[in-house]
C-alpha positions, 0 to 999 in steps of 0.5 A: 313197629309199623303194622302189616296193614299200614306197611302195605299202604306205605308200600303201595303209595311209595311205588305209585309215587315213584312212577308219578315223578317219571310221568313227565319224562320223554323216553330219551330222558330215562337213559341220560347220565351227565356226571357220575353223581347223577343216575339215569331215571331208568336205573332208579326205577330198576334199583328200587325194584331190585331192592325188594326182589333181593332183600325181601322176595328172594328170602321170604317168598319161596315161590318167587321166581327171579324176573331176570338173572341180570337184574342184580348185576345191573341194578345193584348200587353199592352192596359189595357183599351181594355180588358184582355190579355195573360200574356207577359211571357206566349206568348211562351206557345201559340202552338195554334193558329198555324202559318198557322192560324196566317198567315190566320188572317193576310191575312183576315185583310190585305184584309179588310184594302185594301177593306176599302182603295178602298171603296168609302168613304172619309177618315177622318183625324182621320182615316188617323192618326190611320192607319198611327200610325198602319203602324209605329207601325208595323215598330217598330215590324219589328225591334223587330222581327229582334232583337227577332229572333237574340236573339232566334237563338243566344241563341240556342246552335247550334247558327244557321244562320238566313240569309246571307244578313243582315249586322249588322256591317257597318264600319265607314270608317273615322277618329274620330273628335270632333264636338264643339257645342257652348252654347246657347238656342236651340229648341228641338222636332218635328216641321214639318207636317210629322209623329211623335209620341206624345212623340216628340211633345211639341217643346220647348227651352232648354239651352245647355252649350258648349260641344263636341261630337264624330262624330264616334261611339265607336268601338269593338276594343275600347270596348275590351280595356275597357274589357282588362283593367278590366272595368267589375271588377272596381266598381268605374266605375259603378252606384250602380245599374249597379254594382249589375247587372254586379255581379248578372248576371256575365256580362263580355262582350257585349251580343252575345260575346263568348270567344273561342280558336280563341279569341273573336267572336260574334253571328251574323245573319250569325252565329258565326263570328270573331269580326270586331275590327273597326266595331261599338260596339253594344248590350250593356246596358246603364250601360255598356255605362255609365261605358265605358264613365267613363273609358274614362274620358268622358260622354254620351250626353243628348238627347238634345245635340244629337238632336242639333248636329246630323246634323254634324255626321252620325247616324242610325246604332245603337240606341245610349244611352243618359244620358237623362231620358225618360220624357214628353216634356213641354205641352205633352198631351196623346192621348185620348182613348187606343192609349193614352197608346202608349207612355205616361205611360212608362215615368218612370225609362227608358233612351232615345236612339236616332238615329236608327239601322241597324234593323230599318225599312225604313221610320221610322227614324228621328232626333227627334225620342225618343226610350226608354228602361230600363237601363239593356236591350241590345238585341237591336242594342244599341251603344255608342257615347261619349261627353265631 
């Protein structure tokens, strides 16, 4: 269990990091919501603040006064047991409250949380756990902020730059090798006392057949070969649902790729750039990952194969699609109350991703982390590691 002192450091650095991400934005950028899966930056700022107000200050600080009665309605996300909320598709209609108002709200709640930390009261184990979850919840939204900002700017017809510092395409400068893992019974799941989400718990044994897994992620050059070989036109490579997605949406390349007179380019946080062939592929759906693996005569690893093999390869620049459905581990138990809605109710019709990405916040990755998304989504920094 994290100490009160270390938790205060984590809370402080987390709150600052969120606002650093938003620093390059113009006021107009804060409100845009191009699609349902992307939330306006202003909403992220408010939602991560509401979490601490709702689940910490209201319960554990008897002197705290609500900043505004409408905060719960505006900034609740999916916590049905907490009360009414703005429909997700309408977050971009919130021209009010203003950006300045939201920053005032953040400041108020941050100061109240600091007062709670600096007060003389002892923190219960329950309070420590809730604040720690709140910090990691905000770290999740920091990654969402970055990917949502990229979607907002990347779908602006002018393709404006976000900043000059963010590096999205770190090249893996080593040769591809195949790592062999022998058959056997292995233990899966979180086992230490460090932080994890409830969906990582229920450590258990699973049998794995012998398999091989690549030490290297699939590159842009490899995926371009798939495209040029007609991969997007070959129905035999795709799941039926994936083929419907490709044809209905006229998909013929990864997200953010543009065919120009100069050849293939992609939108980055620095604007439109020539594709780096040797860089790891990203912004692809599970459907595309599966079709590419089929084309190569290989497959995606299961999340269990990934977890057992991960010590033998580099990971962390891309969320890696796996062949595993998102489902509960043995003896999984949801938390009591509203926080029980955090993970468990999403365990249907989603695929597990492992690893982390260039947008994942510091102190927020681990080998047992189970990310999950619907198969068609690709606005995150998703990639492919092959197995056979």
